[in-house]
N, C-alpha and C positions, 0 to 999 in steps of 0.2 A: 902229332899231325904236322905237316909242312907249313909254312907260312903261306905258301899259295893255296893249299887247300882251305885253310882257316879264312882266307880272304873270300874266295868263291861261296864257301858255305855262309858266310855272313852276307855277303852282298845278296844272294839269293833270298835269305830271311828277310832283309831290309827291305828288299823290292815287294816281297809278297805282303809285308806288314803295311806298307804304305797303300797298298791296293785294296785292303780289307776294311770294310765297314765296321764301325764301332757298334758294339751291341753287348746285351747281358743275356745270359741263358739260364732259366730256372729248371735245374736237374735235381729229380728226387734223389736224397741222400739213402743209402741202405745201411742197414745196421752190420756193424763190424762182425764178421763171423769168428768164432771161438776156434782156438788152434786145435781142439779136439774133434772139431767138425769135419766130416768128410763129404756132406751133402751141401751143395749150395743151396742158398735160399730160393723157395719156389718164385718164379717170375723174374729172377735175375738173368739166368741164362736159359734161354730156350732156342737153340739153334735150329735153324731150317734144314731141309734136306741138302746134303753135300757137306755139312759141316761137322765137325767133330762135337761130340757132347762132353762137356766138362763138368757134367753135374757132379760126379763122383771124382772127389780129389784125394791124392794120397798125402801123406806126412811121413817125414823121415829126419831123425836127428842126423846133422852133419855138420861139422865144425862148430861155429858159435851158433848156428841157426838149428830150429825145426823147419824145414824147408817143405812148402805146399807145392804139389807139382801134378800136371795131369799126364797120362800116358796113354799112347794109343799103338795098335800093332800087336804081334807076337811076342811073348816074354822073351823068348830065344832068338829074335830077330837082331840084325845089325844095329847096335845104338846110335841114334841121332839125338843131339841134343840142341835144342832151339831156344835161343835166349832173346828175350823182348828189350825194349828200351824204354825211355820216359818220353811222353805219358802214354805208356802202352801196357798191355799185360800179355798173358799167355793166348787170348783170343786172337790175337794177330795171326796165329797159326791154326786156326780152327778150319780153314780150307787147305791148308798145305798137309797137316795130319793125316786126314784119311788118305790122300794120294801116296803118300809114303808107307803108311800102314798097308796098304793094298799091295804094294811091292815087296812086302815082307820086312820092313824096317821096324825096329822098336823106338818109337818116338817119345822122347821125355821132354816136357816143357815146364819149367821150373818158374814160380814166382820169384824174381830178384827180392834182396833183402828190401824191406819196405813197402812190399806189394802183397795183395791176396792174403792167403793164409799162412805166408811164411813169417815166423817170429823170431826174436833173438831168445836164446835159451836163458839168459841171465839179464836181470833188470840193469846190472852193472857194465854190461857191454857198450863201448862207444857206438853211438849211431852213426857210423862212418860211411860215406858214400864215396870214398876214393877208388880210383880204378883197380888197384891192386887187390883191395879188401874183396870187391865184387868177384874177381877171377880167382881167388883163393876159395872162396865159398863154392863155386862151380866144380874146383878140383876135389873138394870136401865132399859134395855130392856125388862125384863119381866114386869116390872111395866108399862112401856109406852104401851105394847101390851095387859094390863090387865090378864097376865098370872100368876095365883097364884101359881101354881105347875106344874113342867115339867120333863121329864126324860131328863137328860143331859149326852151328850156323846162327846169324843172328843180324839185327838192324840196330842203329843208334846206339845205346848203352850196351846192347847185346853184341852188336859187331865188334866195338871195342874190346868186350871182354872175351869174345871168341878169339879175336887177333891176338890178345895178351896170353890166353890159354896155349895158343899155338907158338908163341915166341918164347915162352918162359918153360912149358912142358911139352916139347913137340913129340914125345913117346906117348903122350895121352891123347893125340889128337890124329886120327886117321885123314881126316879130310876138312878142309875149311872153306865156309861161304860168307863171305862179308860183304855186306851193303856199304857202300861209301869208302870201301877199302882200307887203308892203313891209318887208323884213326887214334892210335895212341897218343895220350895228351903227354905234352912235354911243359913243365911248368915255367921253364926259363923262356920257351918260345912265346908262352902266353902272356908273358909280361911285356912284350913289345906292342906298342899301339899300332893301331891301323888307320887308314882313312876314315874319315867320319861316316861315310855311306856303309862302309864296311862294319864299322863299329855298331851301327844301328840294328845290324842283323842280330846282335847279341843282346838286346835290349832286357831281355828277361833275366838274363844272368847278372846285369848291374842292379835289377831290380831285387833280386834274391840276395844281393850283397848288403841290403839295408834291412833295418828292422822293419820299416814299413812293408818291405816286400815279403818279409817272413809272417808278418800279421796278415797281410792281404792273401797271400798264397794259403795260408791255414784257413782263413775264413772263407775263401772261393776257390776251394781246389778244384771241384769240378768243372766250374765255369772257366778258371785259367787253363785247365788241360784240354777242354774242348777247342778253345781258342788256339792252342799250339797245334792241334790235330787239324783245323782249318789252314793254318799258314803253312805246316809241312806239307800238305797234300790237297793244295787248293783245286785241283781238278776232279777230286774223288768226290762221288757223292754217296753219302751214307746217312742212314736214317738212326732215329733215336735209339732204336732196340741194339743197333750196332755199337753205339757209345756206351751204351748202359751196361752191357755184359763187361765192358771193361772198367767203367767207372766204378763198379763195386769194389775193384780192388784197390782203389785208392783211399778206402776207409780204414786201412792198416794203420795202427796207432804210431808206426814209425816212418810212415811215408813223408810227411813233411820233413822231419828232421834228415832222413837220407837225402831227398832232393835237396835241400838247402845247402848241405854239408857238400855234397858232390859239386855244385857250382861254384860255392865260396871255395873249395879246395882248388878247383881249377885256377881261380884268380889269386891264388897265394894269399888269402885272408882268412883260411881256416887251416889248421894242422892235421896232418893225416896222423896215424899211429905209428908209433917207433917200430912195432913188430913188422910193418910193411916196407920201412925205408930202405932195405937192401933191394927188394923187388922194384921198388919204385926207382932207384938208382939205375938199374938195369934198363927199365922201359925208357928213362930219359935218354939213354945212349941210342935209341932208335934201332933195337935189335932186329935182324934179318927173319923172315918166316920161311922155313924150309919145308914145310907140309905142303902136300897138293892143294891148290887154293883156286877158288873162283871168287873175284870180286866183281859186284854189280853195282852200277851207277844209275841215276835217274834224273829226271829235270830238277831235283832238289839240289844236286850237286853243280848246276851251273857249267860254267866252263871247265871244271875240273871232271866232268863226266867221263873224258876219255881215258882216266885212269892213268896217264902219263907221269903225273906228279908222283905217283908211288910204286910205280910197275917195277921198279928196280929192288923194293924192299921184299918181294917174293921171289925166292931163289931155286924152289922146287918147281915141279910141273904146275904151270899156272895160266890162266886165261881170264880175260876181263869182258864183262857183257853189260851194254848200255840199253835200259828199257826207257823208252820215250813215253812221254804223256802220262807218266805217273810221279807220285811225290815220293815221300820219305818211307812210308809205311809200306815197303815193297812186299811183303808176305801176304798182307791183306789186300792190297791194290792187284797184285798178279801173282795169286799163289800157284798158278800152274809153271810160270818162269822160276820162281823160288824154289819149287820142288824139284824141278829139273836140274837145277844148279846143284842140289845136294846130291841127287844120283849121280850126275856127271862127275862131281867131285869124288865121289866113292869110287868111280871107274878109274880114276887117274892112276 
């Protein structure tokens, strides 16, 4: 991510945080689902009309994971892989999925490592949240599902993962939809200090860098994640049921480890795995994206919403869209626009 984009994103978070009243939220914790379960616990997921039902989840061994995922649309449809971020899950796409399924797409929505029913196959695997590891997971998922090429879209961690897939494996990506644009992490750039107001926007990353932060996040995961939702989407009104559908996925036994490692790695205070070092070096060089792409910005992106800071990174057919009046969780806040971007990218 460029220094300019970093500044703008941090400034938005800092401003939003200052305007948010302090409070605590009491949220029911749900029992962690076993990896062999394919039915969600009763009462956790009860989607109203117009939303995809994720009551029945699938599992597949892929790379170092047994990946849990939801699927919608015809099995022989053009594949679309939709990737969520933190602190969200596959329910961000519960209104996007029916729109795409109705148009004949095979929509696959996996839980990233550390979320939902996705589990590591080995207890010895490093609980690693670095960017390349998550992207490799998704390529492994495509291999396991025997999908050679797919349209890939996402937001937050999911957007970063989708962009990395397009950058490193362009032959596997037919089209790309990325919220907030080109957000590949560069560790060297992340070491550079920002003005105090900009630094304030990343308060949670510095909190996670401490043992107090690790303990606090572990003890209050749902409360913390709900707070981030409010900060990232201050104008979006959602009810308890909306949050609870996602909150269940945070009970994954690896969730805290993956989240903490992700942000500590970004600050260069946690090591990645050597097996991903070559991929990370390629990413640090800022590779261009040649596949057909639509980037989406929202109020969350602040002055960077015009996309000019990263437009040159997309060298194939490309367009940029700005959605006003919504926050960071674009597919859940404006599912029609997100679904349209997927369809349009497919047509590029």
